[in-house]
C-alpha positions, 0 to 999 in steps of 0.5 A: 630990532637988528639982525643980531638981535633977531637971530641970536638969543640973549646969553644966560642972565640977560633974558627978560624976567619971567621969560622961558629960556627957549622962547628966544631961541630959533624955532627950527631947533625943535623937532616935532614932538620934542619938549622945549622945557626938557631941552632947557633942562638938558642945557643946564646939565650938559657940557657946553660943547655937545659935539665931540672934539675932532682932530680935523679942522673945525670946518671939516669936522662941522661938514661931516656932522649931520645937519640936525647935530650941528651947533648953529652959529648963533649959539657959537656967538652968544655962548648959550649952551646947546644940545643936538636934537634927538629924533623922536621914537618911531610911532609903532614903538610908542604904540606897543609900549604898555603902562609901566609895571608896578614894583615887583611883589615878594611872591614874584621874587620868591618864585623867581629865586625858586626857579633859579635854584631848581634850574641850578640843581636839576638842569645840569645832568640832562633834560627830562621831568626836570624841565617840567618842574622848572617850567612850572616854577617859572609859570607860577612866577609869571602868574604872581606877577600877572595877578599883582598887575590885575591881568585876568586869565583869558581862554587863549592864554590858558590854551597856550600855557597848557600847550607849552607844558604839554610840549615839555612832556616830550623830553620826559617821554622820549630819549631822542634829542631832535624831537625834544629840541623841537618841542622845547622851541615850540614850548618857549614860543607858546609860553611867550604867546601866553604872556603877550597874546596875539590875534594878528599875524604880527602879534602871533609871530612877534609875540612868540619870541617877545619874551626874549626881549624882556631878559634885561628889563626883567632884571632891572625891574627886579633890582629896582624892586629889591632896592625899594624893599630893602630900605627900612624893611629888614624886619620883614624879610630877615625872618623869612631868610632866617626861617628858610636857613633853619629849615635847610640846616635841619634837613641836612643834619637829620637827613645825613643821620637817617642816611647813615642809619639805614642803607635803603633810606640812603639809597632812596635819598641819593636817587632823589637828591641832586649830586652837587659837587664843587667842580660843578659850581660854574655850570650850576651858576650858569643855570641859576642865572638862566633860570633867574633871568628867564623867570624874571623876563616871564614875570616882567612880560606878564606884568606889562607885555608889549602890545604887538597887535597894535602894529598896523601895516600898510595895506597893499594897493589893490589891483584890477581884476584882470591884472590880479586874476590872470597870473593866478588863472595861468598858475591854476592851469599849470597845476591842473596839467601837472595833476592830469599827468599824475593821474595818468601815471597812477592809472597807467602804471609806473613801468611805462613812465620809468621806461620813457624817462630812464629813471629808476623807481627810487630816483623817480620818487625822490626827484619829485618829492623835493620839487613838490615840497618847494611848490607847496611852500611857494604856493603859500607865498603866492596866496599871501601876496595875492590876498594883499593885492586882491581887488576890494571893490565889492561882492563881485571882487570877493567872489572872484578872489574866493574862486581863484584862490580856492581853486589854487588851494584845492589843486595844491592839496592834490600836489601835497598828496602826490608828494606824500605818495612819492615819499611812500614809494621812496621809503618802500625802496630804501627804508625810513630815516629821520630826515624822510619822516621829518620832511613828510611831517612838514609836507603834511602840516603844510597841507593842513595849513592850506585846508585852514586857509580854505576854511578862512576864505569861506568863514572869515579869517580872524582866527587864522593866525592863532589856528596856524600857530596852534596847528604847528604846536600840535604837529610838533607835540604829535611828532614827539609823542609818536616816537619817530625813532620807534617808527623808523625802527618799526618800518625798517624791520617790516621791510626786512621781513618783507625783502630781507634787506636791512641797514643795521649801521643806520639803526645803531644811531637811533635812540633808546626809543627804538629798543622796543622795536629792535628787540623783535629782530632775530639774532645776531641782527638784534644784538648788532643793531642794539650794540651802540644803544646798549653801550650808551645806556650803560655809560649814562649815569643820569638821575631820575629827573633827567631820565626819560621814559624811553630810556627806562623802558630800554634799560628794562628790556636790555636787562631782561634780554642781554645782548649776545656777542657782537664781535661777528657783526662786521665779519658777517657783513651785517652792517651797511645796506641799500640806504640812500640818503638825500 
């Protein structure tokens, strides 16, 4: 056989009868894992030249094309159609893929459209109880899809779902926007975890945001299901649509008649029903689409979630005992020296330290907190790296790892206590602010994580990823329920009663959650502190479903005890104080 015959396949129509088209092609044209039959099918459909035309010379264009995309000379001479070899998908992407979901069911579709309708009607005016209503409808959508797919409710699924709904109660209880925003993010993360599950660190982290990747697939899934059900099933869905339209028409007609017949009923109906106008159509359309695609994404994930736990990472190369332990022992010695100095300061008093360093009382407290906060964060990074590289030879290695890392965790807890003590000193000097209470809460949660790591070192750590995520969600929930704006107001009032110093200008920026505490100030400080809050509450015209319990209480207090004149606040020098921000 000649070289020409051994290197180039026969043109189409000249192959031996019964031979597959790919059998005569060069073997190196197929990547590992590719399907030759699929390649042959693609050849019959794709144009002859799979490489785009170039304005450059053929030689220059061919030189710039990657080797796996170049058309071999054998194909140029024979005229056989050719398509470039596509690289196979990464193995981890194949591992996490679930089985294709079943077609979307009617209950799931109706629940998704109900979620979209509630979103369009309730979410425009603000957030409050409406978030719980919309989230409840979305939860039913996911539950219907999971039931149709044969998935069972597991204990951790129930824990994440209940925790997410509990977090959505924060906007209904508190007027402050910042804890409500944190609660909303945490609720989305827990809801995504409830749909995906997650036992490992990768599963917990990626599962908490995985539902976002189902927005587009969820829409496609619903559209395919609608098209399949629309073919020849008009007699099944048309009576449902007709019945819903008749019910809506009856509600509108008789509701309008009863509202015109009785003013009290009209007042009640006006407070319960959303105020829908034509000018709001674009915004309501946006919330409709947001609710629809969000519910469909949750349903698509519930029917066939990605298995993030199947991603396997490469274990770290274990180090020798001396190489691994020596840096950590040195770090432990440094921590111990710092803690010894802190104990000396505690028993010797701050006056001596301040005289030697030249710092003020507040400067000493403020300077140390941020450094200690960063030290706590970096310690967690060091522990994670150390566990990855720890020696794994036997019982002696396990004992060494527990001893060294356990000592580091215990010393870090003392550092956390020192940081919180410094924050307490700083608050005594300049009062409590939103930022100070937030970073103190973060430091407290970091200390809790270190305690969980210490327990995992003794009892095993398979539960640790879920425990860390759950503790973070519980911290956000507790932070919102404790009303941080109310705590800021209470602490500043206690400081005012003790020192006579208060920053009314800062207190004016608090939310309605601070009104019960600020109501205890004497006049004219009370009216000056509540002036802007009262103005914001009077200008807000929010329906019941977008009003928080904090706003309701504040309005009741200000209605029972109206503000005195606030014109003299600026002239009296009541604004401004010794607040020192960082």
